[in-house]
N, C-alpha and C positions, 0 to 999 in steps of 0.2 A: 691657169688662169689664178690660182692659187698663189705660187708664186710671185707673179705679179702684181696682185693684191696686197702683199706680205711687203714688198719694196715699195709699195704707193706708200703703204700706210709710217713707213719708217719716214715718210720725207713729209708727211701731211703735219699741218699747223697742230691739229690735237695731240700728234705724238712727242711734237717737238717742248709741247707745253709739259708734259712731263719731266722735261731733262732740269736736271741739279742746277744750274743758274750759277750758285756761286762754287760750286766745284770745277765749272768749267771756265769761272769768272779766275780764279784763283792759279787753275793750272796755267792759261794763255799768257795771265802777270807775267808768271815764274819763267816760260820760254822766252817770252820778249827780254828779259833781267838775264838771264843766261845767254842770247844770243848775242847783246853788248858789253858783256860781261869777256865773253868769251874772245871777241874782239881783240882786248888786250890781252887779257892772258892764255891766250895761245901762242902769245911771240916766238916763245922757241920752236914752236910745231911752225910760226912761218918759215922762221931761217932754216930750216931742214927742209923743207917744202923747197924753197930760193934754191938750196943747196942741190936739189934733183931735178932745178931746173920746171920747177913746178910755179902754179902761180901762189901770189903771196897769198891772197883770199881762199885758198883752198883745205886748211881748215878750218876756217869758219864757216864756209859754203857746206862744209862736210858737217859740221857739227848741228846749223841748222836744217840741214836735209833730214837727221834724226829728228829732231826735234817736231817734225813738220811731218813726218811718219808716225810719231810719240802718238801726237793729235789724231792721226788718224784711227793710231791704235787705239785709244782711250774711247772712241765714237764707235768702236766696231763691238767693242767688249760691252759698252753699255745697252747694246740691245741684247743680249744674254741674258736668258731665264738663271735665279741665282741659285734652281738646283741643278741645273747644269754646270753651272761654275763650281760648286758643291763637288757633283762627282768628277769635274775633270780635275781636281785638285787631289783627290783620291791618286790619279792616275801618277801624279807629278811629285806628288810625294814620293810613292813607291819609286821612281826613275832617280827624283834626288837623292835618296838614301842607298842605293845601286853605285850613284855616279863619286859619291862621297868615301863610298867603301873602295870604288877603283881606282880614287887619286895614290890608295898606300899600294897601288899595282906598280912596281918599275914599271916605268915608259909613260905613263899616263899623265902623271899629276907634273905640273909645269910649276917650277919655283923661279918667282919674281921676286925680289928682293926679299928673302929669305925668307920665304913663307910658301910653301903648296897651296895654293887657293884657286889654279886652275886646271880645269880636266882636257887635254887634250888625246879627241879622240879619228886623229888624220883629218875630218874633213872640217871640222870646225873646235873653236877652242873657247871655253866659257866657264865662270864659275857656278857648280853648284851650288853653292849654299844661297845666292840669289835666289833662284827655284826653291829651293828648300824653304824659305823665312817665308815667301808669297803663300806657296802649300799649306805648309803648316798651321801658320794661323785660318787658313779655310775651312782645313781638317778639324783644326783644336774646337772653331768657333760651331761647328756642327757635330762635335759630341758634347759640348758642353750645353747646346739648347739640346740636346735630349737627356740631361737632367731633373729636366722640369716636370713636374707632375708624374715621377715613376717612383716604383718601390726599390726602399734602400739599397735592394741589393743590385736594382739596375743601374741606380744611379751612381753607384761605386763601384762597378764595373767599368762603365763611360768616362768616370775621372780616373780611370787608372788605364782606361784606354790613351787618352787626352796624354798625363802626364807619363807615362812610358814613350811615348811618340816623340815628349819636348824631352826627356830624357836624352835618348837615343838622340835623335836631328842636334840637339845645342853639345851633345859631347863631341860628335862629331866635328862639327863644326871647330870646337874647342882646339881642336888639337894645332890649328891652323889662325885660327883669327878668334883668339879669348873674347874679343870687343864684341862681335858681333853674336855671338854664342851668350853673353852676357844679355844685349839687351834684347835679344828676343827671348829669353827665358825672362826678363825683363815684363814684356808685353803678353806674355802667355800670362806672367800671374796676376798683372789687371785685369786680365779678361776674365781667371778665375775670380777672381774678388768680384767683377760684375755679374757671373754667372752665381752668386750666394754660394760658393764651395763657405763650408764651415769655416771658421775662423780659427779656430785650436788646428785645421790644417799647415789653414796659408799660413800663420806664426810658428808651423814647425818646419814649413816647405824654405821659410827664410830662415831660421834656424841653422841649417843642414847648409844652407848654400853660403851662411858666410862664413862656415866654419871648415865648411870645403875649401872654399879660396880662400881662408888666412891660413891655413894648414898647407897648401900647397908653395904660397909665397914664402913660407917660413922654412919648408923643405928644402925649395930651390935655391934658397938665398944660403941657409946655413948652412947645407949638404953639399950641396954642391959647387953653386958658387964661392964662398967665403974657403971652400976646401981645394980650388981650383981641380975638380971634376968634371965629368965630361957626361952630360946625360943622355941617357937614352936615347935613339936618334925620333922614335915619335914624338918624344916630348922637348926635343932641341928648342923647340921657338919660347917653351919659358924663362929660358934664360931671356930675352928679348924683356917679356913682357915685366922682371922685375926691373930688371935695368932698367928700363923705361918709369916705370912706379917710382924708381927710387931718383931718379935724377928731376922727376916733377917735385920730387918731396923736399931734395936737394938746397941750400942755400948758398950756391954759387955763384959767384959772381965772374960775367959772362967779363973776358980779354980779347979775344978772340972768335972772329968765325972759323968754327973749323968743318969738317965734313961730316958732325954729329950734333953740329947743332944750327947748321946755317938753316934749314926749313921754320925753327920755330925763332930766330935770331931776323931771318931777313921777313917773317912774315911781320912780324911784332916792331918792324920798321916800319912797313906798308901802312900798318893800322897807326901808326905813329903820326903817318904823315896823311893821313885822313883825315886823321882827329885834328887837325891843324886848324880847320874851317867845318861849320855844321855842314858844307855839300863836298868836299876834299876835294881832290885835287882836279878832278872833271874828267868824263869821259876821255878814255885814249889815252890819258898823259900822264898815268902808273911810269915811275921808273925800277920799280922793285920785281916789274913783270920779268926782266931777262937775268935778274942774280935768284929769285925762289927756284928751286926745283920742283920743278912738276906742278907751276902754278893753277896751270889748268887743269887740274887733277884734286888732290886732297885739301891743297890749302886756296882754292880759291876764293873764300871769303874774303883771305887779306884783300886780296888785289879787288873787290870789290867797295872795301872799307876805303880801300887809297884814294879810288875812283867817285865816288857816292858819301863819303863822311858817316858823320853819326845819322843823317836823316836818312839816308837809303839802308844802313844796318839795320836804321828800325821800323824802316817797310819793309825789308825782307824775314824781319822776325814776325811782323804781322800777319806775314804773309802764310807763315808755316805754323802762327796760331789759330788763325780763322782757320784752315784747314780739319785742324784738330778740332776746332770748336764746331763749324759744322759736321765733322764726326759725331761728337756729343751731340747735338742736336736733330740730326736725322735721325740716327739709333730710336735716341727717343719716341719718336714719332712709330714708332717700328711694331708690328702685331707679332712677327716671326722674331724670336729671340735669336735665335742662330745669324737671321741677316745682322741683328744691331752688334751681336760679338764680333761677325767679320767688317763691318764697316769702323766697329772701334780700334780692330786689333791693325788694320791697314792705316788709318789716320793716324795712329800712336808711331807707327811703323816709320812712316815717311815723317811726320815731325821730329820724334825724339832721336832719329838720323839725323836730321839738321841740326838741331839744337847740340846734340854731341860734337859733331862736326864742328859746328860754329865755336862751342869752347874751347877745344882743342885750338884753332887757329888764334883765339885768344888767351893759350897758352894757361887756362885755365882745369886742363886735363892732360893727363900723359898722352903723346901720340896714339892714336889708334888706328887711322886710314881707312876713317867712315867719309863715303863722299858726300857732298850734298847733292841731295835729291834735285833733279832736275836742272842742275848750275854745272855740276863736274861733268869733263868731258869724260864720254864714252857712251857706244851706240846702247851696249846691252843695258844698261844701268838705265838711260830714259828712256827706251823699251818697256822693260819692268817698270819704273814709276810707272810709265801709262798705262801701263796697267791695272797697278793700284787705282790710280783713278779712276781706270773703265768700270771696274767692278765695283767702286765705292758707289759711282754714278749710275750700273745698272740697278741696282739694289735700290736707289732711291729713286729712281723712274718707276720701276717695277712695284711700292708700295705706294709712290702715288696713281699709280694708273689705278690700283685697287681700293683706294680710297675714292678718287672721282669716281669710282665704277658704282662703290658701295653708295655716296651720295646720291647718283644719277639714280641707282632701282628705289633709294628713298622717296626722291622725289618724286618720281613716278605713282609710287604709292600712293602717297598723300594728293596726289592730281586723282588719282583714280576716287579713292574717300571723299575725295571733295565735290567730284562728278555725281557721286552716290548720293550724295547727303542732297 
């Protein structure tokens, strides 16, 4: 009977009134834009599908299925209490660290495009770093919230726990995915700033990070690349990072499209075509979709701009900015400090990843391989981004319900006082 009552409450008008409508609106808007864009960006997948005697609509249909499934996942996750979400995050983080270590064992790590980012467990293949990002942000938000109103020794203990886990996870991710590690580290740093960690400690962290990254760049370039020496196998990916940074800073005139510059050149051509008119060349009219390698993946923003122009680009940017501002405005209303940090961390993760992906596409940053949230094709990425939304909406719903209950109690108290008078 209690179970039936619980499920009825999930569909009640009062329960729905506490949903965060702004988050839902932004997520649905991204899903619609993603489905329309994939119709063009997935042309290369369509050719493969036709070659296998399958439907030309199969790749787009598959993408739409994941988007719809993502909306369902977000709705389910938003029903969970925040304390349960935090507890689950600790388990996922431990599992993620184990999987990141397991990738160094021969036979488990899958190497794609020169980077070992996927783990093959035989029955499933996934990126441990994606689960590590989500769980680390939630766990660190919980640890930092425990620093409030504590004795100096306890504050220091929880801070060191948070810092140690961040260094461990970012260090393991950095070996094969520097951009993700740097982005995740930056988000944790902002969360620490919001948690009012001593500014001297924060300045010291920035100084150490800058010295570490700059020293690593100089050592790899001068000691190994310039001397034509091979890097140790675990650090072989560092050569790619240095070359991408050098290529970004180099003032070389492009005279021909090569395998090395094809992505950047084709994406810039697509953006240039879209910039000819405010609304681009129109949906389904992209030409570069057939020439841009993996147009449906990391450079999908170029196809989107080609077809929708500057107006479409501004709309998409505003969607991600709205997500970030909603995370800020929502968290400012929360009495739970840990919940506030969790929402801010996840909002930053979605928006910052989007801005990095778009910056790379337009040529103002080195190629990083960061996908565009909810836009880039990939079932795991869509589902996990939906989980991000679901968690933010779960916290917002919970806080709205608490405030409604407090207001109801206050109204009843005032009514009782009035009756006594």
